[in-house]
DSSP file (Angstrom, degrees, kcal/mol; ACC not computed):
  #  RESIDUE AA STRUCTURE BP1 BP2  ACC     N-H-->O    O-->H-N    N-H-->O    O-->H-N    TCO  KAPPA ALPHA  PHI   PSI    X-CA   Y-CA   Z-CA
    1    1 A M              0   0    0      0, 0.0    13,-2.7     0, 0.0     2,-0.5   0.000 360.0 360.0 360.0 145.1  106.3   83.6  100.3
    2    2 A L  E     -AB  13 170A   0    168,-2.5   167,-3.3    11,-0.2   168,-1.2  -0.983 360.0-171.5-121.2 118.0  107.3   82.0   97.0
    3    3 A W  E     -AB  12 168A   0      9,-2.4     9,-2.3    -2,-0.5     2,-0.5  -0.791  18.4-151.4-107.9 149.8  108.3   84.5   94.4
    4    4 A R  E     -AB  11 167A   0    163,-2.6   163,-2.0    -2,-0.3     2,-0.8  -0.992  11.0-158.0-112.4 126.4  109.1   84.2   90.7
    5    5 A G  E  >> -A   10   0A   0      5,-2.2     5,-2.2    -2,-0.5     4,-1.4  -0.860   8.1-174.4-105.5  99.1  111.6   86.7   89.4
    6    6 A D  T  45S+     0   0    0    158,-0.9   159,-0.2    -2,-0.8    -1,-0.2   0.860  82.8  51.5 -61.2 -39.5  111.1   87.0   85.7
    7    7 A W  T  45S+     0   0    0    158,-0.6    -1,-0.2   157,-0.3   158,-0.1   0.802 120.4  34.6 -73.2 -28.0  114.1   89.3   85.1
    8    8 A L  T  45S-     0   0    0    157,-0.4    -1,-0.2    -3,-0.4    -2,-0.2   0.519 103.6-126.7 -95.3  -8.1  116.5   86.9   86.9
    9    9 A R  T  <5 +     0   0    0     -4,-1.4     2,-0.3     1,-0.2    -3,-0.2   0.932  65.3 144.0  57.1  48.0  114.6   83.7   85.8
   10   10 A S  E   < -A    5   0A   0     -5,-2.2    -5,-2.2    20,-0.2     2,-0.3  -0.720  47.7-155.8-116.5 161.2  114.5   82.9   89.5
   11   11 A Y  E     -AC   4  29A   0     18,-1.8    18,-3.2    -2,-0.3     2,-0.4  -0.981  20.2-171.8-129.3 143.8  112.3   81.3   92.1
   12   12 A E  E     -AC   3  28A   0     -9,-2.3    -9,-2.4    -2,-0.3     2,-0.5  -0.998  19.5-157.2-142.1 138.4  112.6   82.1   95.7
   13   13 A R  E     -AC   2  27A   0     14,-2.3    14,-1.9    -2,-0.4     2,-0.4  -0.969  21.8-176.6-110.6 123.6  111.2   80.9   99.0
   14   14 A C  E     - C   0  26A   0    -13,-2.7     2,-0.5    -2,-0.5    12,-0.2  -0.975  11.1-164.5-123.9 134.3  111.3   83.5  101.8
   15   15 A T  E     - C   0  25A   0     10,-3.2    10,-2.6    -2,-0.4     2,-0.5  -0.971   4.4-166.7-115.6 130.3  110.3   83.0  105.4
   16   16 A A  E     + C   0  24A   0     -2,-0.5     2,-0.4     8,-0.2     8,-0.2  -0.965  15.1 166.7-115.3 129.0  109.7   86.0  107.6
   17   17 A R  E     - C   0  23A   0      6,-2.4     6,-2.8    -2,-0.5     2,-0.6  -0.998  34.1-128.6-142.1 147.2  109.4   85.6  111.4
   18   18 A D  E     + C   0  22A   0     -2,-0.4     4,-0.3     4,-0.2    -2,-0.0  -0.825  38.2 155.6 -93.6 126.5  109.4   87.8  114.4
   19   19 A A  S    S-     0   0    0      2,-3.2     2,-0.3    -2,-0.6     4,-0.1  -0.311  83.6 -43.2-137.4-167.3  111.9   86.6  116.9
   20   20 A P  S    S-     0   0    0      0, 0.0     2,-0.2     0, 0.0    25,-0.1  -0.516 139.0  -3.5 -66.5 126.1  112.9   89.4  119.0
   21   21 A G  S    S-     0   0    0     -2,-0.3    -2,-3.2    25,-0.1     2,-0.4  -0.525 112.9 -61.1  87.8-167.2  113.2   91.6  116.0
   22   22 A T  E     -CD  18  45A   0     23,-1.3    23,-3.0    -4,-0.3     2,-0.4  -0.916  39.4-163.1-121.0 142.8  112.6   90.2  112.5
   23   23 A V  E     -CD  17  44A   0     -6,-2.8    -6,-2.4    -2,-0.4     2,-0.5  -0.991   1.1-167.1-124.0 129.9  114.4   87.5  110.6
   24   24 A L  E     +CD  16  43A   0     19,-2.6    19,-2.6    -2,-0.4     2,-0.4  -0.978  11.7 179.6-109.9 123.5  114.1   87.1  106.8
   25   25 A E  E     +CD  15  42A   0    -10,-2.6   -10,-3.2    -2,-0.5     2,-0.3  -0.978   8.9 163.6-125.5 137.8  115.4   83.8  105.5
   26   26 A G  E     -CD  14  41A   0     15,-2.2    15,-2.2    -2,-0.4     2,-0.4  -0.990  31.8-149.7-152.8 161.5  115.4   82.8  101.9
   27   27 A V  E     -CD  13  40A   0    -14,-1.9   -14,-2.3    -2,-0.3     2,-0.5  -0.998  17.3-166.3-128.2 125.1  116.6   80.5   99.1
   28   28 A V  E     -CD  12  39A   0     11,-3.0    11,-2.7    -2,-0.4     2,-0.5  -0.954   2.8-162.1-115.2 129.1  116.8   81.8   95.6
   29   29 A L  E     +CD  11  38A   0    -18,-3.2   -18,-1.8    -2,-0.5     9,-0.2  -0.949  31.0 137.3-110.1 125.9  117.3   79.4   92.7
   30   30 A L  E     - D   0  37A   0      7,-1.9     7,-2.2    -2,-0.5     2,-0.4  -0.979  53.4 -93.1-158.0 163.4  118.5   81.0   89.5
   31   31 A P  E     - D   0  36A   0      0, 0.0     2,-0.4     0, 0.0     3,-0.0  -0.739  32.2-173.8 -85.3 134.8  121.0   80.5   86.6
   32   32 A L  E >  S- D   0  35A   0      3,-2.8     3,-1.7    -2,-0.4    -2,-0.0  -0.995  79.7 -12.0-123.8 124.1  124.4   82.2   86.9
   33   33 A D  T 3  S-     0   0    0     -2,-0.4    -1,-0.1     1,-0.3     0, 0.0   0.895 128.6 -59.8  51.3  42.9  126.5   81.9   83.8
   34   34 A D  T 3  S+     0   0    0      1,-0.2    -1,-0.3    -3,-0.0     3,-0.0   0.666 117.3 111.5  58.3  21.3  124.0   79.3   82.4
   35   35 A E  E <  S-D   32   0A   0     -3,-1.7    -3,-2.8    -5,-0.0    -1,-0.2  -0.939  79.2-101.2-116.7 144.4  124.7   77.1   85.4
   36   36 A P  E     -D   31   0A   0      0, 0.0     2,-0.3     0, 0.0    -7,-0.0  -0.416  49.0-178.3 -63.0 139.7  122.2   76.3   88.1
   37   37 A A  E     -D   30   0A   0     -7,-2.2    -7,-1.9    -2,-0.1     2,-0.4  -0.937  19.4-149.9-139.4 159.7  122.9   78.4   91.3
   38   38 A Q  E     -D   29   0A   0     -2,-0.3    21,-1.4    -9,-0.2     2,-0.5  -0.998   4.2-166.0-134.3 131.5  121.6   78.9   94.8
   39   39 A V  E     -DE  28  58A   0    -11,-2.7   -11,-3.0    -2,-0.4     2,-0.4  -0.977   7.9-170.8-114.7 127.4  121.6   82.0   97.0
   40   40 A R  E     +DE  27  57A   0     17,-2.6    17,-2.8    -2,-0.5     2,-0.3  -0.956  10.4 176.9-114.8 137.8  120.8   81.6  100.7
   41   41 A Y  E     -DE  26  56A   0    -15,-2.2   -15,-2.2    -2,-0.4     2,-0.3  -0.978  19.6-169.9-140.7 153.8  120.4   84.6  102.9
   42   42 A E  E     -DE  25  55A   0     13,-2.2    13,-2.2    -2,-0.3     2,-0.5  -0.967   9.6-174.0-140.3 125.8  119.4   85.5  106.5
   43   43 A V  E     -DE  24  54A   0    -19,-2.6   -19,-2.6    -2,-0.3     2,-0.4  -0.987   4.0-165.9-124.6 125.9  118.7   89.0  107.5
   44   44 A T  E     -DE  23  53A   0      9,-2.8     8,-3.2    -2,-0.5     9,-1.6  -0.925   7.7-175.1-111.6 133.4  118.1   90.0  111.2
   45   45 A A  E     -DE  22  51A   0    -23,-3.0   -23,-1.3    -2,-0.4     6,-0.2  -0.901  21.1-121.8-125.0 155.0  116.6   93.3  112.1
   46   46 A D    >   -     0   0    0      4,-2.3     3,-2.1    -2,-0.3   -24,-0.2  -0.235  44.4 -84.6 -85.3-177.9  116.0   94.9  115.5
   47   47 A A  T 3  S+     0   0    0      1,-0.3   -26,-0.1     2,-0.1    -1,-0.1   0.671 129.3  57.6 -65.2 -16.4  112.7   96.0  116.9
   48   48 A R  T 3  S-     0   0    0      2,-0.1    -1,-0.3     3,-0.0     3,-0.1   0.341 119.2-109.4 -93.2   6.3  113.0   99.4  115.1
   49   49 A W  S <  S+     0   0    0     -3,-2.1     2,-0.5     1,-0.3    55,-0.2   0.761  71.3 143.1  70.3  28.7  113.3   97.6  111.7
   50   50 A H        -     0   0    0     38,-0.1    -4,-2.3    -4,-0.1    -1,-0.3  -0.858  57.6-112.1 -95.2 133.3  117.0   98.4  111.4
   51   51 A T  E     +E   45   0A   0     36,-2.4    18,-0.3    -2,-0.5    -6,-0.3  -0.427  41.3 168.7 -63.9 135.4  119.2   95.8  109.8
   52   52 A R  E     +     0   0A   0     -8,-3.2    15,-3.1     1,-0.4     2,-0.3   0.718  60.5  12.7-115.3 -41.4  121.6   94.3  112.3
   53   53 A E  E     -EF  44  66A   0     -9,-1.6    -9,-2.8    13,-0.2     2,-0.4  -1.000  56.6-175.3-146.2 141.2  123.1   91.2  110.7
   54   54 A V  E     -EF  43  65A   0     11,-2.5    11,-2.3    -2,-0.3     2,-0.4  -1.000   2.4-175.6-138.2 133.8  123.2   89.7  107.2
   55   55 A R  E     +EF  42  64A   0    -13,-2.2   -13,-2.2    -2,-0.4     2,-0.4  -0.999   7.5 179.5-128.7 130.5  124.6   86.4  105.9
   56   56 A V  E     -EF  41  63A   0      7,-2.4     7,-2.5    -2,-0.4     2,-0.4  -0.996   5.6-172.6-130.4 135.9  124.6   85.5  102.2
   57   57 A R  E     -EF  40  62A   0    -17,-2.8   -17,-2.6    -2,-0.4     2,-0.5  -0.994   3.2-178.4-129.7 128.6  125.9   82.4  100.6
   58   58 A V  E >  S-EF  39  61A   0      3,-2.4     3,-2.2    -2,-0.4   -19,-0.2  -0.924  70.2 -45.8-126.9 105.7  126.2   81.9   96.9
   59   59 A D  T 3  S-     0   0    0    -21,-1.4     3,-0.1    -2,-0.5   -20,-0.1   0.850 126.5 -26.5  35.7  63.1  127.5   78.5   95.8
   60   60 A G  T 3  S+     0   0    0      1,-0.3     2,-0.3     0, 0.0    -1,-0.3   0.180 117.4 101.9  93.6 -16.6  130.5   78.2   98.2
   61   61 A R  E <   -F   58   0A   0     -3,-2.2    -3,-2.4     2,-0.0     2,-0.3  -0.777  52.2-163.3 -99.4 147.7  131.1   82.0   98.7
   62   62 A E  E     -F   57   0A   0     -2,-0.3     2,-0.4    -5,-0.2    -5,-0.2  -0.965  10.5-169.1-133.3 148.5  129.9   83.8  101.8
   63   63 A L  E     -F   56   0A   0     -7,-2.5    -7,-2.4    -2,-0.3     2,-0.4  -0.999   4.6-167.4-134.4 135.9  129.4   87.4  102.8
   64   64 A A  E     -F   55   0A   0     -2,-0.4    12,-3.8    -9,-0.2    13,-0.4  -0.989   4.8-176.6-128.6 127.4  128.7   88.6  106.3
   65   65 A L  E     -FG  54  75A   0    -11,-2.3   -11,-2.5    -2,-0.4     2,-0.4  -0.934   2.7-170.8-118.8 143.6  127.5   92.2  107.2
   66   66 A R  E     -FG  53  74A   0      8,-2.1     8,-2.1    -2,-0.4     2,-0.4  -0.997   6.1-166.0-134.3 140.5  127.0   93.6  110.6
   67   67 A H  E     - G   0  73A   0    -15,-3.1     6,-0.2    -2,-0.4    -2,-0.0  -0.991  14.4-149.5-125.4 132.6  125.4   96.9  111.6
   68   68 A D        -     0   0    0      4,-2.3     5,-0.1    -2,-0.4   -16,-0.1   0.492  43.8-109.9 -82.5  -0.2  125.8   98.2  115.2
   69   69 A G  S    S+     0   0    0    -18,-0.3    -1,-0.1     3,-0.3     4,-0.1   0.333 108.7  76.9  91.5  -9.5  122.4  100.0  115.3
   70   70 A A  S    S-     0   0    0      2,-0.2     3,-0.1     0, 0.0    17,-0.1   0.223 120.0 -86.5-119.2  12.1  124.1  103.4  115.2
   71   71 A G  S    S+     0   0    0      1,-0.3    14,-1.8    15,-0.1    15,-0.5   0.443  88.3 124.0 102.2   0.4  125.0  103.5  111.5
   72   72 A R        -     0   0    0     12,-0.2    -4,-2.3    13,-0.1     2,-0.3  -0.823  38.7-168.8 -98.7 134.6  128.4  101.7  111.5
   73   73 A W  E     -G   67   0A   0      7,-0.4     7,-2.3    -2,-0.4     2,-0.4  -0.850  14.8-163.9-120.1 150.0  128.9   98.7  109.3
   74   74 A T  E     -GH  66  79A   0     -8,-2.1    -8,-2.1    -2,-0.3     2,-0.5  -0.983   7.9-156.7-126.2 148.0  131.4   95.9  108.9
   75   75 A V  E >  S-GH  65  78A   0      3,-2.5     3,-1.7    -2,-0.4   -10,-0.2  -0.986  83.9 -14.8-124.0 117.3  131.6   93.7  105.8
   76   76 A D  T 3  S-     0   0    0    -12,-3.8    -1,-0.1    -2,-0.5   -11,-0.1   0.884 132.4 -53.0  54.6  39.7  133.4   90.3  106.5
   77   77 A G  T 3  S+     0   0    0    -13,-0.4    -1,-0.3     1,-0.2   -12,-0.1   0.340 115.2 113.5  84.3  -7.7  134.6   91.8  109.8
   78   78 A L  E <  S-H   75   0A   0     -3,-1.7    -3,-2.5     1,-0.0    -1,-0.2  -0.827  72.0-110.9-102.5 134.8  136.2   95.0  108.2
   79   79 A P  E     -H   74   0A   0      0, 0.0     2,-0.5     0, 0.0    -5,-0.3  -0.317  24.4-158.5 -61.1 141.8  134.8   98.5  108.9
   80   80 A R    >   +     0   0    0     -7,-2.3     3,-1.6     1,-0.1    -7,-0.4  -0.823  13.0 179.3-123.2  91.7  133.1  100.1  105.9
   81   81 A L  G >  S+     0   0    0     -2,-0.5     3,-1.4     1,-0.3    -1,-0.1   0.779  79.1  66.2 -63.8 -26.7  133.1  103.9  106.4
   82   82 A D  G 3  S+     0   0    0      1,-0.3    -1,-0.3     3,-0.0    44,-0.0   0.697  99.8  53.0 -68.5 -17.1  131.3  104.4  103.1
   83   83 A L  G X  S+     0   0    0     -3,-1.6     3,-2.3   -10,-0.1    -1,-0.3   0.443  78.2 132.1 -95.0  -2.0  128.3  102.6  104.5
   84   84 A Q  T <  S+     0   0    0     -3,-1.4   -12,-0.2     1,-0.3     3,-0.1  -0.242  70.8  23.4 -55.1 133.7  128.0  104.8  107.6
   85   85 A G  T 3  S+     0   0    0    -14,-1.8    28,-0.3     1,-0.3     2,-0.3   0.246  87.6 131.3  92.4 -11.1  124.4  106.1  108.2
   86   86 A C    <   -     0   0    0     -3,-2.3    -1,-0.3   -15,-0.5    28,-0.2  -0.574  31.4-179.2 -73.2 135.2  122.8  103.2  106.3
   87   87 A L        +     0   0    0     26,-1.4   -36,-2.4    -2,-0.3     2,-0.3   0.612  61.1  50.6-104.3 -18.6  120.0  101.6  108.2
   88   88 A D  E     -i  114   0A   0     25,-1.2    27,-2.9   -38,-0.2     2,-0.4  -0.781  64.3-139.3-122.2 158.2  119.0   98.9  105.7
   89   89 A V  E     -i  115   0A   0     -2,-0.3     2,-0.5    25,-0.2    27,-0.2  -0.911  13.5-160.3-108.6 148.1  120.5   96.2  103.5
   90   90 A D  E     -i  116   0A   0     25,-2.1    27,-2.9    -2,-0.4     2,-0.8  -0.947   3.3-159.4-129.4 108.9  119.2   95.7  100.0
   91   91 A L  E >   -i  117   0A   0     -2,-0.5     3,-2.0    25,-0.2     6,-0.2  -0.806  10.6-149.5 -90.1 114.1  120.0   92.3   98.6
   92   92 A G  T 3  S+     0   0    0     25,-2.5    -1,-0.1    -2,-0.8    26,-0.1   0.531  90.4  60.8 -64.3  -5.4  119.7   92.8   94.8
   93   93 A V  T 3  S+     0   0    0     24,-0.2    -1,-0.3     1,-0.1   -54,-0.1   0.403 106.8  40.0-102.6   1.5  118.5   89.2   94.3
   94   94 A T    <   -     0   0    0     -3,-2.0     3,-0.3     1,-0.1    -3,-0.2  -0.997  59.9-142.8-148.7 149.5  115.3   89.4   96.4
   95   95 A P  S >  S+     0   0    0      0, 0.0     3,-1.5     0, 0.0     4,-0.4   0.491  83.8  94.2 -84.4  -2.4  112.4   91.8   97.1
   96   96 A A  G >  S+     0   0    0      1,-0.3     3,-1.9     2,-0.2     4,-0.3   0.882  75.6  58.9 -57.1 -42.8  112.4   90.6  100.8
   97   97 A T  G >  S+     0   0    0     -3,-0.3     3,-0.7     1,-0.3    -1,-0.3   0.619  87.3  74.3 -71.4 -11.0  114.7   93.4  102.0
   98   98 A N  G <> S+     0   0    0     -3,-1.5     4,-1.6     1,-0.2    -1,-0.3   0.718  83.9  72.6 -68.3 -19.2  112.2   96.1  100.8
   99   99 A T  H <> S+     0   0    0     -3,-1.9     4,-2.7    -4,-0.4     5,-0.2   0.882  86.5  62.6 -60.2 -38.9  110.1   95.0  103.8
  100  100 A L  H <> S+     0   0    0     -3,-0.7     4,-1.9    -4,-0.3    -1,-0.2   0.940 108.9  35.3 -60.0 -55.4  112.4   96.6  106.4
  101  101 A P  H  > S+     0   0    0      0, 0.0     4,-2.7     0, 0.0    -1,-0.2   0.894 115.9  56.7 -67.4 -35.6  112.1  100.2  105.3
  102  102 A I  H  X S+     0   0    0     -4,-1.6     4,-0.9     1,-0.2     5,-0.5   0.931 110.8  43.9 -60.4 -44.3  108.4   99.9  104.4
  103  103 A R  H  < S+     0   0    0     -4,-2.7     3,-0.3     1,-0.2    -1,-0.2   0.902 116.7  46.9 -65.3 -39.6  107.7   98.6  108.0
  104  104 A R  H  < S+     0   0    0     -4,-1.9    -2,-0.2    -5,-0.2    -1,-0.2   0.850 107.3  55.4 -70.4 -35.8  109.8  101.3  109.6
  105  105 A L  H >< S-     0   0    0     -4,-2.7     3,-0.9    -5,-0.2    -1,-0.2   0.689  85.9-154.7 -79.7 -17.5  108.5  104.2  107.6
  106  106 A A  T 3< S-     0   0    0     -4,-0.9    -3,-0.1    -3,-0.3    -4,-0.1   0.881  70.1 -43.6  45.9  55.4  104.8  103.6  108.5
  107  107 A D  T 3  S+     0   0    0     -5,-0.5    -1,-0.3     1,-0.2    -5,-0.1   0.717 109.3 119.3  70.1  25.8  103.3  105.2  105.4
  108  108 A A    <   -     0   0    0     -3,-0.9    -1,-0.2    -6,-0.1    23,-0.1  -0.980  66.5-116.2-119.9 134.3  105.5  108.3  105.3
  109  109 A P        +     0   0    0      0, 0.0     2,-0.3     0, 0.0    23,-0.2  -0.366  45.9 164.8 -64.9 145.8  107.7  109.1  102.3
  110  110 A A  E     - J   0 131A   0     21,-2.2    21,-2.4     2,-0.0     2,-0.5  -0.989  40.2-124.1-160.8 153.1  111.4  109.0  103.0
  111  111 A D  E     + J   0 130A   0     -2,-0.3     2,-0.3    19,-0.2    19,-0.2  -0.861  37.7 179.9 -94.5 134.6  114.9  108.9  101.6
  112  112 A V  E     - J   0 129A   0     17,-2.3    17,-3.3    -2,-0.5     2,-0.4  -0.929  22.9-137.5-132.5 157.0  117.0  106.0  103.0
  113  113 A A  E     - J   0 128A   0     -2,-0.3   -26,-1.4   -28,-0.3   -25,-1.2  -0.946  24.4-171.7-114.1 136.4  120.4  104.7  102.5
  114  114 A A  E     -iJ  88 127A   0     13,-2.4    13,-2.2    -2,-0.4     2,-1.0  -0.935  32.8-119.7-129.0 151.5  121.1  101.0  102.1
  115  115 A A  E     -iJ  89 126A   0    -27,-2.9   -25,-2.1    -2,-0.4     2,-0.5  -0.813  42.0-152.3 -84.8 104.6  124.1   98.7  102.0
  116  116 A W  E     -iJ  90 125A   0      9,-3.2     9,-2.2    -2,-1.0     2,-0.7  -0.697   7.8-155.6 -89.6 122.1  123.4   97.3   98.6
  117  117 A V  E     -iJ  91 124A   0    -27,-2.9   -25,-2.5    -2,-0.5     2,-0.3  -0.888  13.7-151.6-100.1 118.1  124.7   93.7   97.9
  118  118 A R  E  >> - J   0 123A   0      5,-2.9     4,-2.4    -2,-0.7     5,-0.5  -0.635  22.6-100.5 -90.1 146.4  125.1   93.2   94.2
  119  119 A F  T  45S+     0   0    0     -2,-0.3    -2,-0.0     1,-0.2   -28,-0.0  -0.919  87.1   0.1-122.6 147.0  124.8   89.7   92.6
  120  120 A P  T  45S+     0   0    0      0, 0.0    -1,-0.2     0, 0.0   -62,-0.0  -0.976 128.7  56.5 -89.5   6.9  126.5   87.5   91.7
  121  121 A E  T  45S-     0   0    0      1,-0.1    -2,-0.2     2,-0.1     3,-0.1   0.807  88.2-140.4 -67.1 -30.3  129.7   89.5   92.6
  122  122 A L  T  <5 +     0   0    0     -4,-2.4     2,-0.3     1,-0.3    -3,-0.2   0.774  45.1 158.1  64.9  29.8  128.7   90.0   96.3
  123  123 A D  E   < -J  118   0A   0     -5,-0.5    -5,-2.9     1,-0.0     2,-0.5  -0.621  30.9-147.1 -79.4 145.4  130.0   93.5   96.1
  124  124 A V  E     +J  117   0A   0     -2,-0.3     2,-0.3    -7,-0.2    -7,-0.2  -0.957  26.7 157.1-119.7 128.2  128.6   95.9   98.7
  125  125 A E  E     -J  116   0A   0     -9,-2.2    -9,-3.2    -2,-0.5     2,-0.3  -0.960  45.2 -92.9-144.3 163.0  128.1   99.6   98.0
  126  126 A R  E     -J  115   0A   0     -2,-0.3     2,-0.4   -11,-0.2   -11,-0.2  -0.569  38.8-169.5 -75.9 136.4  126.0  102.5   99.4
  127  127 A L  E     -J  114   0A   0    -13,-2.2   -13,-2.4    -2,-0.3     2,-0.4  -0.973  14.7-144.3-133.8 119.0  122.7  103.0   97.5
  128  128 A E  E     +J  113   0A   0     -2,-0.4    16,-0.4   -15,-0.2     2,-0.3  -0.689  30.2 177.4 -79.5 129.8  120.4  106.0   98.0
  129  129 A Q  E     -J  112   0A   0    -17,-3.3   -17,-2.3    -2,-0.4     2,-0.4  -0.855  21.9-150.4-131.5 161.9  116.8  105.1   97.8
  130  130 A R  E     -JK 111 142A   0     12,-2.2    12,-2.4    -2,-0.3     2,-0.5  -0.995   5.4-165.3-137.3 135.0  113.4  106.7   98.2
  131  131 A Y  E     -JK 110 141A   0    -21,-2.4   -21,-2.2    -2,-0.4    10,-0.2  -0.979   9.4-178.7-116.7 125.6  110.1  105.0   99.4
  132  132 A T  E     - K   0 140A   0      8,-2.3     8,-3.0    -2,-0.5     2,-0.2  -0.985  24.7-131.6-129.2 122.9  106.9  106.8   98.8
  133  133 A P  E     - K   0 139A   0      0, 0.0     6,-0.3     0, 0.0     3,-0.1  -0.530  23.9-179.7 -69.7 135.5  103.5  105.5   99.9
  134  134 A L  E     -     0   0A   0      4,-3.1     2,-0.2    -2,-0.2     5,-0.2   0.854  61.0 -34.0-102.2 -52.1  101.0  105.6   97.0
  135  135 A A  E >  S- K   0 138A   0      3,-1.0     3,-1.7     1,-0.0     2,-0.4  -0.772  95.8 -45.8-174.9 125.9   97.8  104.2   98.5
  136  136 A G  T 3  S+     0   0    0      1,-0.3    -2,-0.1    -2,-0.2   -29,-0.0  -0.230 132.2   6.3  51.3-102.2   97.0  101.5  101.1
  137  137 A D  T 3  S+     0   0    0     -2,-0.4    15,-2.5    -4,-0.1     2,-0.4   0.160 111.3  99.2 -98.3  17.7   99.2   98.6  100.1
  138  138 A R  E <   +KL 135 151A   0     -3,-1.7    -4,-3.1    13,-0.2    -3,-1.0  -0.904  43.2 175.9-117.4 135.7  101.2  100.4   97.3
  139  139 A W  E     -KL 133 150A   0     11,-2.5    11,-3.4    -2,-0.4     2,-0.5  -0.941  24.5-136.8-129.1 150.7  104.6  101.9   97.4
  140  140 A R  E     -KL 132 149A   0     -8,-3.0    -8,-2.3    -2,-0.3     2,-0.4  -0.958  20.4-162.6-106.3 127.9  106.9  103.6   94.9
  141  141 A Y  E     -KL 131 148A   0      7,-3.2     7,-2.2    -2,-0.5     2,-0.4  -0.922  10.9-179.5-109.0 132.2  110.6  102.5   95.2
  142  142 A E  E     +KL 130 147A   0    -12,-2.4   -12,-2.2    -2,-0.4     2,-0.3  -0.995  15.0 166.2-132.9 140.3  113.3  104.7   93.5
  143  143 A A  E >   - L   0 146A   0      3,-2.5     3,-2.1    -2,-0.4     2,-0.2  -0.850  69.9 -47.8-149.2 114.7  117.0  104.4   93.3
  144  144 A G  T 3  S-     0   0    0    -16,-0.4    -1,-0.1    -2,-0.3   -17,-0.0  -0.434 124.6 -18.8  61.1-129.2  118.9  106.5   90.8
  145  145 A D  T 3  S+     0   0    0     -2,-0.2     2,-0.3    -3,-0.1    -1,-0.3   0.497 120.0  95.9 -85.7  -5.4  117.1  106.2   87.5
  146  146 A F  E <   +L  143   0A   0     -3,-2.1    -3,-2.5     2,-0.0     2,-0.3  -0.654  46.0 165.3 -89.4 140.7  115.3  103.0   88.5
  147  147 A H  E     +L  142   0A   0     -2,-0.3     2,-0.3    -5,-0.2    -5,-0.2  -0.986   6.2 173.5-149.6 151.4  111.8  103.0   89.9
  148  148 A A  E     -L  141   0A   0     -7,-2.2    -7,-3.2    -2,-0.3     2,-0.5  -0.983  29.6-123.5-152.7 146.7  109.1  100.4   90.5
  149  149 A D  E     -L  140   0A   0     -2,-0.3    13,-2.9    -9,-0.2     2,-0.4  -0.814  29.0-157.6 -92.6 135.8  105.8  100.2   92.1
  150  150 A L  E     -LM 139 161A   0    -11,-3.4   -11,-2.5    -2,-0.5     2,-0.5  -0.878  10.1-157.2-113.4 141.5  105.5   97.6   94.9
  151  151 A V  E     -LM 138 160A   0      9,-2.5     8,-3.9    -2,-0.4     9,-1.5  -0.985  21.9-170.7-112.0 130.7  102.3   96.0   96.3
  152  152 A V  E     - M   0 158A   0    -15,-2.5     6,-0.2    -2,-0.5     2,-0.1  -0.809  17.5-126.0-121.0 159.4  102.8   94.7   99.8
  153  153 A D    >   -     0   0    0      4,-2.3     3,-1.6    -2,-0.3    -1,-0.1  -0.200  49.9 -79.8 -89.5-170.4  100.7   92.5  102.1
  154  154 A D  T 3  S+     0   0    0      1,-0.3    -1,-0.0     2,-0.1    -2,-0.0   0.604 131.9  52.9 -71.6 -10.3   99.7   93.4  105.7
  155  155 A R  T 3  S-     0   0    0      2,-0.1    -1,-0.3     0, 0.0     3,-0.1   0.419 120.0-106.9 -98.1  -1.6  103.2   92.4  107.0
  156  156 A G  S <  S+     0   0    0     -3,-1.6     2,-0.3     1,-0.3   -54,-0.1   0.511  71.5 144.8  86.7   6.5  105.0   94.6  104.4
  157  157 A L        -     0   0    0      1,-0.1    -4,-2.3   -55,-0.1    -1,-0.3  -0.603  57.7-104.5 -79.6 140.9  106.1   91.7  102.3
  158  158 A V  E     +M  152   0A   0     -2,-0.3    -6,-0.3   -63,-0.3     3,-0.1  -0.414  37.1 175.3 -65.9 127.8  106.2   92.3   98.6
  159  159 A V  E    S+     0   0A   0     -8,-3.9     9,-2.2     1,-0.5     2,-0.3   0.788  77.1   6.1 -96.5 -44.0  103.4   90.7   96.7
  160  160 A T  E     -MN 151 167A   0     -9,-1.5    -9,-2.5     7,-0.2     2,-0.5  -0.993  64.7-160.2-138.4 147.1  104.3   92.2   93.3
  161  161 A Y  E  >> -MN 150 166A   0      5,-2.4     5,-1.4    -2,-0.3     4,-1.3  -0.954  58.9 -47.4-130.5 108.3  107.4   94.3   92.4
  162  162 A G  T  45S-     0   0    0    -13,-2.9     2,-1.5    -2,-0.5    -1,-0.1  -0.163 108.3 -27.8  63.8-159.3  107.2   96.4   89.2
  163  163 A D  T  45S-     0   0    0      1,-0.2    -1,-0.2    -3,-0.1     4,-0.1  -0.620 125.8 -40.5 -90.9  77.1  105.8   94.9   86.0
  164  164 A G  T  45S+     0   0    0     -2,-1.5  -158,-0.9     2,-0.3  -157,-0.3   0.612  98.4 125.2  82.0  12.9  106.8   91.3   86.6
  165  165 A L  T  <5S-     0   0    0     -4,-1.3  -158,-0.6     1,-0.3  -157,-0.4   0.974  92.8  -0.3 -66.1 -49.4  110.2   91.8   88.1
  166  166 A W  E   <S- N   0 161A   0     -5,-1.4    -5,-2.4  -161,-0.2     2,-0.4  -0.999  73.1-179.4-135.3 139.8  109.0   89.7   91.1
  167  167 A T  E     -BN   4 160A   0   -163,-2.0  -163,-2.6    -2,-0.4     2,-0.3  -0.999  30.0-119.4-136.6 137.6  105.5   88.2   91.5
  168  168 A T  E     +B    3   0A   0     -9,-2.2  -165,-0.2    -2,-0.4     3,-0.1  -0.615  29.0 175.2 -72.1 130.0  104.2   86.1   94.4
  169  169 A V  E     +     0   0A   0   -167,-3.3     2,-0.3     1,-0.4  -166,-0.2   0.563  69.2   0.5-110.3 -16.5  103.1   82.6   93.2
  170  170 A A  E     -B    2   0A   0   -168,-1.2  -168,-2.5     2,-0.0    -1,-0.4  -0.949  63.5-178.8-164.9 152.0  102.2   81.2   96.6
  171  171 A R        -     0   0    0     -2,-0.3     2,-0.2  -170,-0.2    -3,-0.0  -0.994  26.2-119.5-154.1 150.6  102.1   82.3  100.3
  172  172 A S              0   0    0     -2,-0.3    -2,-0.0     1,-0.1  -170,-0.0  -0.583 360.0 360.0 -82.9 151.4  101.3   81.0  103.7
  173  173 A R              0   0    0     -2,-0.2    -1,-0.1     0, 0.0     0, 0.0   0.442 360.0 360.0 -96.4 360.0   98.6   82.7  105.6
């Protein structure tokens, strides 16, 4: 997928592959403090669509998250009790990570908790979210006061996110 993120003034190339489990890899190009910046990420999920490992690099800084599959997380090797029970990661710089709960929920509404990585700080905090299927390829995403409607393809990858927050400009078949 190639996304344009109007609100971040970004472009992103994301590759999704099944390898045992799923791997999402991406590169996001965007301005940070009016300087060109690059974010690289890799997210590995298990066969149940639970996030297991995340690596994020932003211009020389790196962040590593691990999930044991039973709800316990480490961030850069240190336990994070505040993230206990989170099954997903939400990288605030990409719509790619919405794919994981959408694939797992299989058209049923649900509240989920995610380890939310904020950019450009690379701070990690717990974020309560709700995913509600609307019709066919459409979902409503909610977190706090924020909500957006998502359109996804047959693999659960976001095609459009809200009113122009992210839009697909090209994709492989």
